[in-house]
Each structure stands twice: as structure tokens, then as C-alpha cells.
VMD Tcl script that draws the C-alpha trace (Angstrom):
set ca {
  {108.65 89.74 85.39}
  {106.51 91.96 87.65}
  {104.32 94.29 85.42}
  {102.01 95.70 87.75}
  {102.05 97.74 90.94}
  {99.10 97.92 93.33}
  {98.66 101.45 95.27}
  {98.76 99.39 98.08}
  {102.26 97.78 97.42}
  {103.98 100.92 96.33}
  {102.19 102.87 99.60}
  {103.77 99.68 102.02}
  {107.15 100.05 99.81}
  {107.50 103.89 100.47}
  {106.33 104.13 104.06}
  {109.01 101.27 104.75}
  {111.79 103.61 102.79}
  {111.00 106.31 105.48}
  {111.27 108.54 102.43}
  {109.12 111.05 100.52}
  {109.26 108.93 97.46}
  {110.17 105.21 96.17}
  {111.54 104.07 93.07}
  {109.50 101.40 92.04}
  {109.92 100.30 88.41}
  {113.06 101.18 85.81}
  {112.50 100.11 82.12}
  {114.49 101.62 79.78}
  {114.60 105.79 80.02}
  {111.31 105.14 82.30}
  {111.37 105.17 86.22}
  {108.31 104.89 88.37}
  {107.90 106.26 91.65}
  {105.46 107.13 94.42}
  {105.70 110.20 95.80}
  {104.42 111.66 99.26}
  {105.94 114.92 100.19}
  {105.80 115.88 103.83}
  {104.84 119.29 104.82}
  {106.66 121.44 102.07}
  {107.32 119.94 98.78}
  {111.15 120.75 97.88}
  {111.29 119.44 94.42}
  {113.20 121.20 91.78}
  {113.37 120.70 87.92}
  {114.18 117.63 86.53}
  {116.43 116.34 83.99}
  {113.37 114.60 82.03}
  {110.24 115.28 80.81}
  {107.44 113.71 83.73}
  {103.84 112.45 84.06}
  {102.48 113.03 87.69}
  {98.94 110.92 88.16}
  {97.52 111.87 91.62}
  {96.91 108.50 93.95}
  {95.47 109.95 96.77}
  {94.02 113.66 98.09}
  {94.26 116.98 96.96}
  {96.72 119.60 96.62}
  {97.11 123.13 94.32}
  {99.80 122.51 91.59}
  {102.41 125.16 90.80}
  {103.95 124.96 87.11}
  {105.65 127.53 85.76}
  {103.50 130.80 87.51}
  {100.34 128.96 87.07}
  {98.54 127.32 90.25}
  {95.66 124.79 89.64}
  {93.77 122.52 92.23}
  {94.51 118.86 91.68}
  {92.74 115.79 93.05}
  {92.68 111.98 92.80}
  {92.95 110.82 89.56}
  {94.09 113.87 87.62}
  {96.76 113.45 84.94}
  {99.73 116.46 84.85}
  {102.53 116.88 82.40}
  {105.84 118.70 83.29}
  {108.27 119.10 80.39}
  {111.77 118.62 81.60}
  {113.41 121.66 83.60}
  {110.06 123.35 84.43}
  {109.95 124.77 88.18}
  {107.34 122.94 89.48}
  {105.47 121.89 93.12}
  {102.54 120.76 94.98}
  {101.26 123.58 97.15}
  {98.54 123.20 100.48}
  {98.44 119.28 99.79}
  {96.01 117.31 102.38}
  {97.80 114.97 104.57}
  {96.85 111.88 102.37}
  {98.19 113.27 99.11}
  {100.45 111.04 97.50}
  {101.33 110.90 93.41}
  {102.55 108.39 90.63}
  {105.46 109.91 88.96}
  {106.50 108.84 85.52}
  {110.05 110.03 84.44}
  {110.98 109.10 80.82}
  {112.90 110.32 77.78}
  {116.38 111.71 77.11}
  {117.35 114.44 79.75}
  {116.18 117.75 78.77}
  {113.06 116.22 77.27}
  {111.04 115.38 73.96}
  {111.76 118.11 71.39}
  {108.17 118.27 70.11}
  {104.92 120.27 70.89}
  {102.75 118.99 73.37}
  {99.61 118.25 72.17}
  {96.32 117.95 74.17}
  {93.78 116.19 72.37}
  {90.89 116.28 75.05}
  {89.10 119.24 72.74}
  {89.21 117.65 69.24}
}
mol new
graphics top color blue
foreach p $ca { graphics top sphere $p radius 0.5 }
foreach p [lrange $ca 0 end-1] q [lrange $ca 1 end] { graphics top cylinder $p $q radius 0.2 }
display resetview
């Protein structure tokens, strides 16, 4: 069982695919991709909750009317059905994408515990 995927492996698989995203791992409801948008992020809201971990580069991130600056190493949570996209990203921008949980998303409150 391969439970480790390096960024270099993911980038090579993505490049070989010729697409903007590459599915790299599935387990139960979890799906892991690497995403490298080209010029414009054309995403539509997703049926599952999702997490982004910015792998390379920088971008602005639009989520439900709010825009924030993000860079490599940042973590983003997007609830199922939320309008979101990356804007003004650098040419080297890429992000890990993790989809999980039931369609419609988890029905519990999001708790940010960094300030406790």
C-alpha cells in the first residue's frame, strides 16, 4: 500500500495527464488530487467538503464573497456547495485538494481552534 505521495511524484503525474488536476489517491470518501489551474480557475461548487493545502506559489482565494491572500503552506477549508476559486495566481501555483465526507458535507459546526 502506497500511503505517501511526494510533491514531485504528484507534479510528474499531473504533468503527464495534461490536465489541470490529477486524482492521486482514494480511500472511502477521501479523494486526493493535485490541482494546477491554467490562467483561470473554472471551479464550480463541489458536493463534498474539501481542504486545500497550498503546495507551491501564491494566489488570492475567493470564498463566498471574501478574498484572502494565500501562499505555499497555507490550509483552506471549503464547505460543500460553497462558491470558491483561486484568482491572480502565480504561474507556479499548485495545491493539494482533499475531498471527503458525504454529499452535502458534514453537518457540524466548523471550529477554528488556533486562538484557544
